[in-house]
N, CA, C and O atoms as a GROMACS GRO file, in nm:
protein
  596
    1UNK      N    1   3.489   9.959  -1.729
    1UNK     CA    2   3.384   9.877  -1.671
    1UNK      C    3   3.268   9.964  -1.628
    1UNK      O    4   3.285  10.079  -1.588
    2UNK      N    5   3.149   9.904  -1.635
    2UNK     CA    6   3.030   9.975  -1.589
    2UNK      C    7   3.032   9.974  -1.438
    2UNK      O    8   3.066   9.873  -1.375
    3UNK      N    9   2.994  10.088  -1.379
    3UNK     CA   10   3.002  10.102  -1.234
    3UNK      C   11   2.915   9.998  -1.163
    3UNK      O   12   2.957   9.942  -1.062
    4UNK      N   13   2.795   9.972  -1.214
    4UNK     CA   14   2.705   9.876  -1.149
    4UNK      C   15   2.761   9.735  -1.151
    4UNK      O   16   2.745   9.661  -1.054
    5UNK      N   17   2.826   9.699  -1.260
    5UNK     CA   18   2.882   9.565  -1.268
    5UNK      C   19   3.003   9.550  -1.176
    5UNK      O   20   3.020   9.445  -1.113
    6UNK      N   21   3.085   9.651  -1.169
    6UNK     CA   22   3.203   9.639  -1.083
    6UNK      C   23   3.161   9.634  -0.937
    6UNK      O   24   3.222   9.561  -0.859
    7UNK      N   25   3.058   9.710  -0.897
    7UNK     CA   26   3.011   9.706  -0.760
    7UNK      C   27   2.945   9.573  -0.731
    7UNK      O   28   2.965   9.514  -0.625
    8UNK      N   29   2.866   9.526  -0.825
    8UNK     CA   30   2.797   9.399  -0.805
    8UNK      C   31   2.894   9.283  -0.803
    8UNK      O   32   2.873   9.186  -0.730
    9UNK      N   33   3.000   9.291  -0.883
    9UNK     CA   34   3.093   9.180  -0.888
    9UNK      C   35   3.168   9.162  -0.756
    9UNK      O   36   3.217   9.053  -0.728
   10UNK      N   37   3.177   9.266  -0.675
   10UNK     CA   38   3.241   9.251  -0.544
   10UNK      C   39   3.156   9.166  -0.451
   10UNK      O   40   3.209   9.098  -0.364
   11UNK      N   41   3.025   9.169  -0.470
   11UNK     CA   42   2.936   9.100  -0.378
   11UNK      C   43   2.894   8.962  -0.428
   11UNK      O   44   2.840   8.882  -0.351
   12UNK      N   45   2.917   8.932  -0.556
   12UNK     CA   46   2.876   8.804  -0.611
   12UNK      C   47   2.994   8.710  -0.608
   12UNK      O   48   3.103   8.742  -0.657
   13UNK      N   49   2.973   8.594  -0.552
   13UNK     CA   50   3.077   8.493  -0.547
   13UNK      C   51   3.067   8.410  -0.673
   13UNK      O   52   2.973   8.332  -0.688
   14UNK      N   53   3.162   8.425  -0.764
   14UNK     CA   54   3.157   8.359  -0.893
   14UNK      C   55   3.214   8.218  -0.883
   14UNK      O   56   3.182   8.134  -0.967
   15UNK      N   57   3.295   8.190  -0.786
   15UNK     CA   58   3.356   8.060  -0.772
   15UNK      C   59   3.249   7.958  -0.736
   15UNK      O   60   3.186   7.969  -0.630
   16UNK      N   61   3.225   7.857  -0.823
   16UNK     CA   62   3.118   7.761  -0.804
   16UNK      C   63   3.153   7.654  -0.702
   16UNK      O   64   3.064   7.582  -0.658
   17UNK      N   65   3.279   7.641  -0.664
   17UNK     CA   66   3.318   7.536  -0.571
   17UNK      C   67   3.283   7.570  -0.427
   17UNK      O   68   3.276   7.479  -0.344
   18UNK      N   69   3.262   7.694  -0.396
   18UNK     CA   70   3.233   7.733  -0.258
   18UNK      C   71   3.087   7.713  -0.226
   18UNK      O   72   3.004   7.703  -0.316
   19UNK      N   73   3.056   7.706  -0.101
   19UNK     CA   74   2.920   7.688  -0.054
   19UNK      C   75   2.841   7.816  -0.080
   19UNK      O   76   2.891   7.926  -0.059
   20UNK      N   77   2.716   7.802  -0.127
   20UNK     CA   78   2.635   7.919  -0.158
   20UNK      C   79   2.595   7.995  -0.034
   20UNK      O   80   2.564   8.114  -0.042
   21UNK      N   81   2.594   7.931   0.080
   21UNK     CA   82   2.543   7.993   0.201
   21UNK      C   83   2.652   8.061   0.285
   21UNK      O   84   2.624   8.114   0.392
   22UNK      N   85   2.774   8.059   0.237
   22UNK     CA   86   2.880   8.127   0.313
   22UNK      C   87   2.862   8.276   0.299
   22UNK      O   88   2.824   8.325   0.193
   23UNK      N   89   2.888   8.348   0.404
   23UNK     CA   90   2.871   8.492   0.402
   23UNK      C   91   3.001   8.558   0.359
   23UNK      O   92   3.110   8.523   0.406
   24UNK      N   93   2.987   8.653   0.271
   24UNK     CA   94   3.101   8.730   0.225
   24UNK      C   95   3.130   8.837   0.331
   24UNK      O   96   3.036   8.898   0.382
   25UNK      N   97   3.255   8.859   0.363
   25UNK     CA   98   3.285   8.955   0.470
   25UNK      C   99   3.247   9.099   0.436
   25UNK      O  100   3.225   9.179   0.528
   26UNK      N  101   3.239   9.135   0.306
   26UNK     CA  102   3.208   9.274   0.270
   26UNK      C  103   3.058   9.304   0.274
   26UNK      O  104   3.019   9.420   0.276
   27UNK      N  105   2.973   9.200   0.276
   27UNK     CA  106   2.829   9.222   0.272
   27UNK      C  107   2.780   9.260   0.410
   27UNK      O  108   2.808   9.193   0.509
   28UNK      N  109   2.704   9.368   0.412
   28UNK     CA  110   2.643   9.411   0.538
   28UNK      C  111   2.495   9.376   0.531
   28UNK      O  112   2.424   9.414   0.438
   29UNK      N  113   2.450   9.304   0.632
   29UNK     CA  114   2.310   9.264   0.636
   29UNK      C  115   2.229   9.377   0.695
   29UNK      O  116   2.277   9.452   0.780
   30UNK      N  117   2.102   9.390   0.648
   30UNK     CA  118   2.018   9.495   0.703
   30UNK      C  119   1.914   9.538   0.601
   30UNK      O  120   1.881   9.463   0.510
   31UNK      N  121   1.864   9.658   0.617
   31UNK     CA  122   1.760   9.710   0.530
   31UNK      C  123   1.814   9.831   0.453
   31UNK      O  124   1.922   9.881   0.480
   32UNK      N  125   1.734   9.874   0.357
   32UNK     CA  126   1.770   9.991   0.277
   32UNK      C  127   1.767  10.114   0.366
   32UNK      O  128   1.668  10.141   0.434
   33UNK      N  129   1.875  10.188   0.365
   33UNK     CA  130   1.882  10.305   0.452
   33UNK      C  131   1.846  10.433   0.380
   33UNK      O  132   1.819  10.535   0.443
   34UNK      N  133   1.845  10.428   0.246
   34UNK     CA  134   1.811  10.549   0.171
   34UNK      C  135   1.666  10.546   0.131
   34UNK      O  136   1.612  10.440   0.098
   35UNK      N  137   1.601  10.661   0.133
   35UNK     CA  138   1.464  10.673   0.088
   35UNK      C  139   1.461  10.705  -0.060
   35UNK      O  140   1.560  10.750  -0.118
   36UNK      N  141   1.343  10.682  -0.120
   36UNK     CA  142   1.324  10.721  -0.258
   36UNK      C  143   1.320  10.874  -0.265
   36UNK      O  144   1.284  10.940  -0.168
   37UNK      N  145   1.357  10.927  -0.379
   37UNK     CA  146   1.354  11.072  -0.395
   37UNK      C  147   1.210  11.118  -0.403
   37UNK      O  148   1.139  11.084  -0.498
   38UNK      N  149   1.166  11.193  -0.305
   38UNK     CA  150   1.027  11.237  -0.295
   38UNK      C  151   0.987  11.320  -0.416
   38UNK      O  152   0.877  11.303  -0.470
   39UNK      N  153   1.074  11.407  -0.458
   39UNK     CA  154   1.044  11.496  -0.571
   39UNK      C  155   1.023  11.415  -0.700
   39UNK      O  156   0.934  11.447  -0.778
   40UNK      N  157   1.103  11.312  -0.722
   40UNK     CA  158   1.090  11.229  -0.842
   40UNK      C  159   0.959  11.149  -0.841
   40UNK      O  160   0.894  11.134  -0.944
   41UNK      N  161   0.922  11.099  -0.722
   41UNK     CA  162   0.798  11.023  -0.711
   41UNK      C  163   0.678  11.113  -0.737
   41UNK      O  164   0.585  11.073  -0.807
   42UNK      N  165   0.679  11.232  -0.681
   42UNK     CA  166   0.568  11.326  -0.699
   42UNK      C  167   0.558  11.369  -0.845
   42UNK      O  168   0.447  11.375  -0.899
   43UNK      N  169   0.669  11.398  -0.908
   43UNK     CA  170   0.668  11.440  -1.049
   43UNK      C  171   0.617  11.326  -1.137
   43UNK      O  172   0.541  11.350  -1.231
   44UNK      N  173   0.658  11.204  -1.108
   44UNK     CA  174   0.610  11.089  -1.186
   44UNK      C  175   0.460  11.070  -1.168
   44UNK      O  176   0.389  11.046  -1.265
   45UNK      N  177   0.410  11.082  -1.046
   45UNK     CA  178   0.267  11.070  -1.019
   45UNK      C  179   0.187  11.176  -1.090
   45UNK      O  180   0.082  11.148  -1.148
   46UNK      N  181   0.234  11.300  -1.084
   46UNK     CA  182   0.164  11.410  -1.152
   46UNK      C  183   0.166  11.388  -1.304
   46UNK      O  184   0.068  11.418  -1.372
   47UNK      N  185   0.277  11.338  -1.356
   47UNK     CA  186   0.286  11.309  -1.499
   47UNK      C  187   0.187  11.202  -1.542
   47UNK      O  188   0.122  11.214  -1.646
   48UNK      N  189   0.175  11.096  -1.461
   48UNK     CA  190   0.080  10.990  -1.494
   48UNK      C  191  -0.064  11.039  -1.486
   48UNK      O  192  -0.145  11.007  -1.573
   49UNK      N  193  -0.096  11.117  -1.384
   49UNK     CA  194  -0.230  11.174  -1.374
   49UNK      C  195  -0.260  11.266  -1.492
   49UNK      O  196  -0.371  11.268  -1.545
   50UNK      N  197  -0.160  11.343  -1.533
   50UNK     CA  198  -0.177  11.431  -1.648
   50UNK      C  199  -0.202  11.353  -1.776
   50UNK      O  200  -0.286  11.392  -1.858
   51UNK      N  201  -0.130  11.241  -1.795
   51UNK     CA  202  -0.152  11.159  -1.914
   51UNK      C  203  -0.290  11.095  -1.913
   51UNK      O  204  -0.354  11.084  -2.018
   52UNK      N  205  -0.337  11.053  -1.795
   52UNK     CA  206  -0.472  10.996  -1.788
   52UNK      C  207  -0.577  11.102  -1.819
   52UNK      O  208  -0.673  11.074  -1.891
   53UNK      N  209  -0.559  11.222  -1.767
   53UNK     CA  210  -0.654  11.330  -1.794
   53UNK      C  211  -0.654  11.366  -1.942
   53UNK      O  212  -0.759  11.391  -2.001
   54UNK      N  213  -0.535  11.369  -2.003
   54UNK     CA  214  -0.525  11.398  -2.146
   54UNK      C  215  -0.595  11.290  -2.228
   54UNK      O  216  -0.664  11.322  -2.324
   55UNK      N  217  -0.579  11.165  -2.191
   55UNK     CA  218  -0.647  11.056  -2.260
   55UNK      C  219  -0.798  11.068  -2.250
   55UNK      O  220  -0.870  11.046  -2.348
   56UNK      N  221  -0.848  11.103  -2.131
   56UNK     CA  222  -0.992  11.122  -2.114
   56UNK      C  223  -1.043  11.238  -2.198
   56UNK      O  224  -1.149  11.228  -2.260
   57UNK      N  225  -0.970  11.347  -2.200
   57UNK     CA  226  -1.012  11.462  -2.280
   57UNK      C  227  -1.015  11.428  -2.429
   57UNK      O  228  -1.108  11.466  -2.500
   58UNK      N  229  -0.916  11.357  -2.475
   58UNK     CA  230  -0.914  11.317  -2.617
   58UNK      C  231  -1.031  11.224  -2.646
   58UNK      O  232  -1.096  11.238  -2.751
   59UNK      N  233  -1.060  11.130  -2.556
   59UNK     CA  234  -1.171  11.037  -2.577
   59UNK      C  235  -1.304  11.111  -2.581
   59UNK      O  236  -1.386  11.086  -2.670
   60UNK      N  237  -1.328  11.201  -2.486
   60UNK     CA  238  -1.454  11.275  -2.484
   60UNK      C  239  -1.465  11.367  -2.605
   60UNK      O  240  -1.573  11.381  -2.662
   61UNK      N  241  -1.356  11.429  -2.645
   61UNK     CA  242  -1.359  11.515  -2.764
   61UNK      C  243  -1.388  11.437  -2.890
   61UNK      O  244  -1.466  11.482  -2.974
   62UNK      N  245  -1.329  11.320  -2.904
   62UNK     CA  246  -1.354  11.236  -3.020
   62UNK      C  247  -1.498  11.186  -3.021
   62UNK      O  248  -1.561  11.180  -3.127
   63UNK      N  249  -1.551  11.150  -2.904
   63UNK     CA  250  -1.689  11.105  -2.895
   63UNK      C  251  -1.785  11.218  -2.934
   63UNK      O  252  -1.882  11.194  -3.006
   64UNK      N  253  -1.759  11.340  -2.885
   64UNK     CA  254  -1.846  11.453  -2.918
   64UNK      C  255  -1.838  11.485  -3.067
   64UNK      O  256  -1.939  11.518  -3.129
   65UNK      N  257  -1.719  11.476  -3.126
   65UNK     CA  258  -1.702  11.503  -3.269
   65UNK      C  259  -1.778  11.400  -3.352
   65UNK      O  260  -1.848  11.437  -3.446
   66UNK      N  261  -1.764  11.272  -3.319
   66UNK     CA  262  -1.830  11.168  -3.398
   66UNK      C  263  -1.980  11.168  -3.377
   66UNK      O  264  -2.055  11.135  -3.469
   67UNK      N  265  -2.026  11.205  -3.259
   67UNK     CA  266  -2.169  11.210  -3.233
   67UNK      C  267  -2.233  11.325  -3.311
   67UNK      O  268  -2.349  11.315  -3.352
   68UNK      N  269  -2.160  11.432  -3.331
   68UNK     CA  270  -2.212  11.547  -3.405
   68UNK      C  271  -2.210  11.528  -3.555
   68UNK      O  272  -2.270  11.609  -3.626
   69UNK      N  273  -2.144  11.426  -3.607
   69UNK     CA  274  -2.137  11.407  -3.751
   69UNK      C  275  -2.260  11.336  -3.806
   69UNK      O  276  -2.280  11.338  -3.928
   70UNK      N  277  -2.343  11.272  -3.723
   70UNK     CA  278  -2.463  11.206  -3.774
   70UNK      C  279  -2.574  11.309  -3.794
   70UNK      O  280  -2.574  11.414  -3.730
   71UNK      N  281  -2.668  11.276  -3.884
   71UNK     CA  282  -2.776  11.369  -3.912
   71UNK      C  283  -2.867  11.385  -3.790
   71UNK      O  284  -2.905  11.496  -3.754
   72UNK      N  285  -2.901  11.275  -3.728
   72UNK     CA  286  -2.984  11.278  -3.608
   72UNK      C  287  -2.912  11.197  -3.500
   72UNK      O  288  -2.917  11.074  -3.502
   73UNK      N  289  -2.846  11.263  -3.409
   73UNK     CA  290  -2.771  11.190  -3.308
   73UNK      C  291  -2.862  11.096  -3.229
   73UNK      O  292  -2.969  11.136  -3.184
   74UNK      N  293  -2.818  10.973  -3.213
   74UNK     CA  294  -2.893  10.875  -3.138
   74UNK      C  295  -2.983  10.787  -3.220
   74UNK      O  296  -3.031  10.685  -3.170
   75UNK      N  297  -3.009  10.822  -3.347
   75UNK     CA  298  -3.097  10.741  -3.431
   75UNK      C  299  -3.014  10.639  -3.508
   75UNK      O  300  -2.892  10.653  -3.522
   76UNK      N  301  -3.083  10.537  -3.558
   76UNK     CA  302  -3.013  10.434  -3.635
   76UNK      C  303  -2.984  10.487  -3.775
   76UNK      O  304  -3.064  10.560  -3.832
   77UNK      N  305  -2.870  10.450  -3.829
   77UNK     CA  306  -2.840  10.492  -3.967
   77UNK      C  307  -2.936  10.427  -4.066
   77UNK      O  308  -3.000  10.327  -4.034
   78UNK      N  309  -2.945  10.484  -4.184
   78UNK     CA  310  -3.035  10.434  -4.287
   78UNK      C  311  -2.982  10.307  -4.353
   78UNK      O  312  -3.051  10.245  -4.433
   79UNK      N  313  -2.860  10.268  -4.319
   79UNK     CA  314  -2.804  10.148  -4.381
   79UNK      C  315  -2.863  10.021  -4.324
   79UNK      O  316  -2.848   9.915  -4.384
   80UNK      N  317  -2.931  10.028  -4.209
   80UNK     CA  318  -2.994   9.910  -4.153
   80UNK      C  319  -3.119   9.876  -4.234
   80UNK      O  320  -3.195   9.965  -4.272
   81UNK      N  321  -3.139   9.749  -4.259
   81UNK     CA  322  -3.252   9.703  -4.338
   81UNK      C  323  -3.355   9.643  -4.243
   81UNK      O  324  -3.320   9.573  -4.148
   82UNK      N  325  -3.479   9.670  -4.270
   82UNK     CA  326  -3.586   9.613  -4.189
   82UNK      C  327  -3.590   9.462  -4.212
   82UNK      O  328  -3.582   9.418  -4.327
   83UNK      N  329  -3.603   9.383  -4.108
   83UNK     CA  330  -3.607   9.237  -4.127
   83UNK      C  331  -3.736   9.194  -4.194
   83UNK      O  332  -3.843   9.248  -4.165
   84UNK      N  333  -3.727   9.096  -4.283
   84UNK     CA  334  -3.844   9.041  -4.350
   84UNK      C  335  -3.893   8.923  -4.267
   84UNK      O  336  -3.822   8.823  -4.253
   85UNK      N  337  -4.011   8.933  -4.214
   85UNK     CA  338  -4.061   8.830  -4.124
   85UNK      C  339  -4.109   8.706  -4.195
   85UNK      O  340  -4.112   8.598  -4.135
   86UNK      N  341  -4.148   8.716  -4.324
   86UNK     CA  342  -4.201   8.600  -4.394
   86UNK      C  343  -4.094   8.523  -4.472
   86UNK      O  344  -4.122   8.415  -4.524
   87UNK      N  345  -3.973   8.575  -4.482
   87UNK     CA  346  -3.868   8.509  -4.559
   87UNK      C  347  -3.799   8.403  -4.474
   87UNK      O  348  -3.776   8.423  -4.355
   88UNK      N  349  -3.765   8.289  -4.536
   88UNK     CA  350  -3.693   8.183  -4.467
   88UNK      C  351  -3.544   8.218  -4.461
   88UNK      O  352  -3.492   8.282  -4.552
   89UNK      N  353  -3.477   8.178  -4.356
   89UNK     CA  354  -3.333   8.204  -4.348
   89UNK      C  355  -3.258   8.118  -4.449
   89UNK      O  356  -3.312   8.018  -4.496
   90UNK      N  357  -3.137   8.156  -4.482
   90UNK     CA  358  -3.061   8.076  -4.579
   90UNK      C  359  -3.025   7.939  -4.520
   90UNK      O  360  -3.020   7.920  -4.399
   91UNK      N  361  -3.000   7.845  -4.609
   91UNK     CA  362  -2.964   7.710  -4.567
   91UNK      C  363  -2.826   7.712  -4.505
   91UNK      O  364  -2.746   7.797  -4.544
   92UNK      N  365  -2.791   7.629  -4.416
   92UNK     CA  366  -2.868   7.523  -4.353
   92UNK      C  367  -2.958   7.579  -4.244
   92UNK      O  368  -2.919   7.670  -4.170
   93UNK      N  369  -3.076   7.523  -4.236
   93UNK     CA  370  -3.173   7.567  -4.134
   93UNK      C  371  -3.165   7.475  -4.014
   93UNK      O  372  -3.128   7.358  -4.027
   94UNK      N  373  -3.200   7.526  -3.899
   94UNK     CA  374  -3.201   7.445  -3.778
   94UNK      C  375  -3.321   7.351  -3.779
   94UNK      O  376  -3.423   7.380  -3.840
   95UNK      N  377  -3.306   7.240  -3.711
   95UNK     CA  378  -3.415   7.143  -3.703
   95UNK      C  379  -3.517   7.189  -3.600
   95UNK      O  380  -3.482   7.238  -3.492
   96UNK      N  381  -3.643   7.174  -3.635
   96UNK     CA  382  -3.748   7.213  -3.541
   96UNK      C  383  -3.758   7.112  -3.427
   96UNK      O  384  -3.775   7.150  -3.312
   97UNK      N  385  -3.748   6.981  -3.460
   97UNK     CA  386  -3.756   6.876  -3.359
   97UNK      C  387  -3.645   6.774  -3.388
   97UNK      O  388  -3.670   6.676  -3.457
   98UNK      N  389  -3.524   6.796  -3.338
   98UNK     CA  390  -3.413   6.707  -3.372
   98UNK      C  391  -3.432   6.564  -3.322
   98UNK      O  392  -3.385   6.470  -3.386
   99UNK      N  393  -3.501   6.545  -3.210
   99UNK     CA  394  -3.522   6.410  -3.158
   99UNK      C  395  -3.610   6.329  -3.254
   99UNK      O  396  -3.580   6.213  -3.283
  100UNK      N  397  -3.718   6.388  -3.301
  100UNK     CA  398  -3.806   6.318  -3.396
  100UNK      C  399  -3.734   6.291  -3.527
  100UNK      O  400  -3.752   6.185  -3.586
  101UNK      N  401  -3.652   6.385  -3.573
  101UNK     CA  402  -3.576   6.365  -3.696
  101UNK      C  403  -3.477   6.250  -3.682
  101UNK      O  404  -3.458   6.172  -3.775
  102UNK      N  405  -3.413   6.240  -3.564
  102UNK     CA  406  -3.319   6.132  -3.541
  102UNK      C  407  -3.389   5.996  -3.536
  102UNK      O  408  -3.339   5.897  -3.590
  103UNK      N  409  -3.505   5.992  -3.473
  103UNK     CA  410  -3.582   5.867  -3.468
  103UNK      C  411  -3.625   5.824  -3.609
  103UNK      O  412  -3.620   5.705  -3.641
  104UNK      N  413  -3.666   5.918  -3.692
  104UNK     CA  414  -3.706   5.886  -3.829
  104UNK      C  415  -3.586   5.836  -3.910
  104UNK      O  416  -3.599   5.742  -3.988
  105UNK      N  417  -3.470   5.898  -3.891
  105UNK     CA  418  -3.349   5.854  -3.961
  105UNK      C  419  -3.311   5.712  -3.920
  105UNK      O  420  -3.279   5.629  -4.005
  106UNK      N  421  -3.315   5.684  -3.792
  106UNK     CA  422  -3.280   5.549  -3.743
  106UNK      C  423  -3.380   5.445  -3.793
  106UNK      O  424  -3.342   5.333  -3.825
  107UNK      N  425  -3.507   5.480  -3.799
  107UNK     CA  426  -3.609   5.387  -3.849
  107UNK      C  427  -3.585   5.356  -3.996
  107UNK      O  428  -3.597   5.240  -4.038
  108UNK      N  429  -3.551   5.457  -4.075
  108UNK     CA  430  -3.526   5.431  -4.219
  108UNK      C  431  -3.398   5.348  -4.237
  108UNK      O  432  -3.393   5.263  -4.325
  109UNK      N  433  -3.297   5.372  -4.155
  109UNK     CA  434  -3.174   5.292  -4.164
  109UNK      C  435  -3.200   5.148  -4.121
  109UNK      O  436  -3.149   5.055  -4.183
  110UNK      N  437  -3.280   5.129  -4.015
  110UNK     CA  438  -3.312   4.994  -3.970
  110UNK      C  439  -3.392   4.918  -4.075
  110UNK      O  440  -3.372   4.798  -4.093
  111UNK      N  441  -3.483   4.986  -4.144
  111UNK     CA  442  -3.560   4.919  -4.249
  111UNK      C  443  -3.470   4.877  -4.364
  111UNK      O  444  -3.493   4.772  -4.426
  112UNK      N  445  -3.368   4.956  -4.394
  112UNK     CA  446  -3.273   4.919  -4.501
  112UNK      C  447  -3.190   4.800  -4.457
  112UNK      O  448  -3.162   4.711  -4.538
  113UNK      N  449  -3.148   4.797  -4.330
  113UNK     CA  450  -3.062   4.689  -4.281
  113UNK      C  451  -3.137   4.558  -4.260
  113UNK      O  452  -3.074   4.452  -4.255
  114UNK      N  453  -3.265   4.562  -4.248
  114UNK     CA  454  -3.341   4.439  -4.217
  114UNK      C  455  -3.432   4.395  -4.330
  114UNK      O  456  -3.522   4.314  -4.305
  115UNK      N  457  -3.416   4.443  -4.451
  115UNK     CA  458  -3.506   4.405  -4.560
  115UNK      C  459  -3.427   4.373  -4.687
  115UNK      O  460  -3.311   4.411  -4.702
  116UNK      N  461  -3.495   4.300  -4.777
  116UNK     CA  462  -3.439   4.271  -4.909
  116UNK      C  463  -3.474   4.385  -5.002
  116UNK      O  464  -3.575   4.453  -4.983
  117UNK      N  465  -3.391   4.407  -5.105
  117UNK     CA  466  -3.423   4.508  -5.204
  117UNK      C  467  -3.303   4.537  -5.292
  117UNK      O  468  -3.195   4.481  -5.274
  118UNK      N  469  -3.326   4.626  -5.388
  118UNK     CA  470  -3.216   4.669  -5.475
  118UNK      C  471  -3.139   4.780  -5.404
  118UNK      O  472  -3.199   4.860  -5.331
  119UNK      N  473  -3.008   4.786  -5.425
  119UNK     CA  474  -2.929   4.889  -5.358
  119UNK      C  475  -2.959   5.027  -5.416
  119UNK      O  476  -2.951   5.127  -5.344
  120UNK      N  477  -2.993   5.032  -5.545
  120UNK     CA  478  -3.041   5.156  -5.606
  120UNK      C  479  -3.134   5.117  -5.721
  120UNK      O  480  -3.135   5.001  -5.762
  121UNK      N  481  -3.210   5.209  -5.772
  121UNK     CA  482  -3.312   5.178  -5.872
  121UNK      C  483  -3.253   5.125  -6.002
  121UNK      O  484  -3.311   5.035  -6.062
  122UNK      N  485  -3.142   5.178  -6.047
  122UNK     CA  486  -3.086   5.140  -6.176
  122UNK      C  487  -2.973   5.038  -6.164
  122UNK      O  488  -2.902   5.014  -6.261
  123UNK      N  489  -2.953   4.979  -6.047
  123UNK     CA  490  -2.843   4.888  -6.025
  123UNK      C  491  -2.891   4.744  -6.026
  123UNK      O  492  -3.007   4.714  -5.997
  124UNK      N  493  -2.799   4.654  -6.061
  124UNK     CA  494  -2.830   4.512  -6.056
  124UNK      C  495  -2.792   4.453  -5.920
  124UNK      O  496  -2.824   4.337  -5.892
  125UNK      N  497  -2.724   4.528  -5.838
  125UNK     CA  498  -2.685   4.481  -5.705
  125UNK      C  499  -2.806   4.483  -5.613
  125UNK      O  500  -2.890   4.572  -5.620
  126UNK      N  501  -2.812   4.382  -5.526
  126UNK     CA  502  -2.922   4.373  -5.432
  126UNK      C  503  -2.866   4.376  -5.290
  126UNK      O  504  -2.747   4.354  -5.266
  127UNK      N  505  -2.957   4.404  -5.198
  127UNK     CA  506  -2.916   4.400  -5.058
  127UNK      C  507  -2.998   4.294  -4.987
  127UNK      O  508  -3.111   4.264  -5.025
  128UNK      N  509  -2.937   4.237  -4.883
  128UNK     CA  510  -3.006   4.137  -4.802
  128UNK      C  511  -2.999   4.183  -4.659
  128UNK      O  512  -2.915   4.268  -4.626
  129UNK      N  513  -3.083   4.131  -4.572
  129UNK     CA  514  -3.077   4.172  -4.432
  129UNK      C  515  -2.940   4.140  -4.371
  129UNK      O  516  -2.876   4.042  -4.409
  130UNK      N  517  -2.898   4.221  -4.280
  130UNK     CA  518  -2.763   4.209  -4.224
  130UNK      C  519  -2.748   4.079  -4.145
  130UNK      O  520  -2.639   4.021  -4.144
  131UNK      N  521  -2.853   4.032  -4.079
  131UNK     CA  522  -2.845   3.905  -4.007
  131UNK      C  523  -2.820   3.789  -4.103
  131UNK      O  524  -2.739   3.700  -4.075
  132UNK      N  525  -2.890   3.790  -4.216
  132UNK     CA  526  -2.872   3.685  -4.318
  132UNK      C  527  -2.732   3.693  -4.377
  132UNK      O  528  -2.670   3.590  -4.404
  133UNK      N  529  -2.681   3.814  -4.398
  133UNK     CA  530  -2.547   3.830  -4.454
  133UNK      C  531  -2.442   3.774  -4.358
  133UNK      O  532  -2.344   3.714  -4.402
  134UNK      N  533  -2.460   3.793  -4.228
  134UNK     CA  534  -2.365   3.738  -4.132
  134UNK      C  535  -2.372   3.586  -4.129
  134UNK      O  536  -2.268   3.521  -4.114
  135UNK      N  537  -2.491   3.527  -4.142
  135UNK     CA  538  -2.504   3.381  -4.146
  135UNK      C  539  -2.431   3.324  -4.266
  135UNK      O  540  -2.360   3.224  -4.255
  136UNK      N  541  -2.448   3.389  -4.382
  136UNK     CA  542  -2.381   3.342  -4.503
  136UNK      C  543  -2.229   3.357  -4.492
  136UNK      O  544  -2.154   3.272  -4.541
  137UNK      N  545  -2.185   3.461  -4.428
  137UNK     CA  546  -2.042   3.483  -4.412
  137UNK      C  547  -1.981   3.377  -4.320
  137UNK      O  548  -1.869   3.331  -4.345
  138UNK      N  549  -2.052   3.340  -4.216
  138UNK     CA  550  -2.002   3.237  -4.126
  138UNK      C  551  -1.999   3.101  -4.196
  138UNK      O  552  -1.905   3.024  -4.179
  139UNK      N  553  -2.102   3.073  -4.277
  139UNK     CA  554  -2.111   2.944  -4.346
  139UNK      C  555  -2.002   2.931  -4.453
  139UNK      O  556  -1.935   2.828  -4.460
  140UNK      N  557  -1.984   3.037  -4.536
  140UNK     CA  558  -1.889   3.029  -4.648
  140UNK      C  559  -1.748   3.070  -4.605
  140UNK      O  560  -1.651   3.019  -4.661
  141UNK      N  561  -1.733   3.161  -4.510
  141UNK     CA  562  -1.602   3.209  -4.468
  141UNK      C  563  -1.556   3.324  -4.555
  141UNK      O  564  -1.613   3.352  -4.660
  142UNK      N  565  -1.453   3.388  -4.509
  142UNK     CA  566  -1.394   3.499  -4.585
  142UNK      C  567  -1.299   3.447  -4.690
  142UNK      O  568  -1.233   3.345  -4.669
  143UNK      N  569  -1.290   3.515  -4.804
  143UNK     CA  570  -1.192   3.470  -4.904
  143UNK      C  571  -1.049   3.495  -4.853
  143UNK      O  572  -1.020   3.597  -4.790
  144UNK      N  573  -0.962   3.398  -4.884
  144UNK     CA  574  -0.822   3.411  -4.840
  144UNK      C  575  -0.733   3.406  -4.960
  144UNK      O  576  -0.771   3.355  -5.066
  145UNK      N  577  -0.614   3.459  -4.944
  145UNK     CA  578  -0.514   3.451  -5.050
  145UNK      C  579  -0.410   3.348  -5.007
  145UNK      O  580  -0.368   3.343  -4.891
  146UNK      N  581  -0.371   3.267  -5.102
  146UNK     CA  582  -0.269   3.167  -5.070
  146UNK      C  583  -0.133   3.234  -5.072
  146UNK      O  584  -0.102   3.314  -5.160
  147UNK      N  585  -0.052   3.198  -4.974
  147UNK     CA  586   0.082   3.254  -4.963
  147UNK      C  587   0.179   3.161  -5.031
  147UNK      O  588   0.190   3.044  -4.995
  148UNK      N  589   0.250   3.211  -5.129
  148UNK     CA  590   0.348   3.129  -5.202
  148UNK      C  591   0.486   3.159  -5.148
  148UNK      O  592   0.524   3.274  -5.127
  149UNK      N  593   0.561   3.049  -5.125
  149UNK     CA  594   0.697   3.068  -5.073
  149UNK      C  595   0.798   3.019  -5.171
  149UNK      O  596   0.918   3.026  -5.145
   0.00000   0.00000   0.00000
C-alpha cells in the first residue's frame, strides 16, 4: 500500500451510514505545526527568477539579432506598396448615403406594388396593384381541393 493512502484511510470514514459530523477519536484538531522547508522555498524562488532572467535574455538577444538583419533598421521593407489614391476599392463598396439609398429602394418597391404593368419585358404575365389583388381574392376566394372519402 502507498503510505499516503494508508495514513489517509485511517482518518477517512468510509462507512456511509454514519453521520458526517461525528468526530473520529484519532483526529487531532488544530493547525499545521511544521513549517515549510526554507531551503527548498529559497531554491525554488531563485530557480524561477533565473528562468525569468534567461527568458528575458533570449528575448532581447533574438530582438537584437532580427533587428540587425534588415538593411536599414527601423525603415519599412520594400515589400510595402504605395497606396493608389485614385483607384476604387474592390467590390462590394460601402454606401455613401445608406438612408437615401433605402428611401429610393422603398419608393421603387412601392411603385411596383401600386401600379399596373408587365412583370418583365419579355413576359406575358402582368402585375396589378396589391390592393386590387386583395379585393379580387376576397371576391373570388382561394381555390380549394375537394376531399374524397
